[in-house]
Structures are given as structure tokens and as C-alpha cells.
C-alpha positions in Angstrom: -28.9 35.3 -48.0 -26.8 32.2 -47.8 -29.9 30.0 -46.8 -31.9 31.4 -49.7 -29.0 30.7 -52.2 -28.1 34.4 -53.0 -24.6 34.0 -52.1 -22.6 31.0 -51.2 -21.1 32.2 -47.9 -22.3 35.3 -46.0 -18.9 35.6 -44.2 -17.1 35.9 -47.5 -19.5 38.4 -48.6 -19.0 40.4 -45.3 -15.2 40.3 -45.8 -15.6 41.3 -49.4 -17.6 44.4 -48.3 -15.2 45.3 -45.5 -12.1 44.7 -47.5 -13.2 46.8 -50.4 -14.4 49.8 -48.2 -18.0 49.5 -48.7 -19.1 48.8 -45.2 -19.9 52.5 -44.4 -21.9 53.0 -47.7 -24.5 50.3 -46.9 -27.9 51.9 -47.4 -31.1 51.2 -45.2 -34.0 49.7 -47.2 -35.7 46.8 -48.7 -33.7 45.2 -51.5 -34.4 42.4 -54.0 -31.8 39.7 -54.7 -31.6 36.7 -57.0 -30.0 33.3 -56.3 -26.4 33.0 -57.3 -25.6 36.8 -57.3 -21.9 37.7 -57.1 -20.5 39.7 -54.1 -20.1 42.7 -56.4 -23.8 42.5 -57.6 -24.9 42.3 -54.0 -22.7 45.2 -52.9 -24.0 47.4 -55.8 -27.5 46.9 -54.7 -26.9 47.6 -51.0 -24.8 50.5 -51.5 -26.8 52.1 -54.3 -23.9 52.2 -56.6 
């Protein structure tokens, strides 16, 4: 995702997901992302919330 420009730093995204309690809510599937998305936008997509 970082290489495609969706987020600026995948480690920061991962920390955001873990720190905010979303790690166990990530859904399996295929997702569509856009360049420059915020961590909260990405998280909403992958958690289905």
C-alpha cells in the first residue's frame, strides 16, 4: 500500500490499527483503495465499519 501511494507509511498504519483496537476486526477479502487515504479511511474499509 505504501508503494502504491495509498498510505505514507505502512508501519504507522499498522500501529494505528493495533493502538485503536481494530487488529482483530480486519476482514478477509478484496478491497479497493485510493492514493492518499487516511489511516481511518483504510481502517474503515478493511474492518467493514
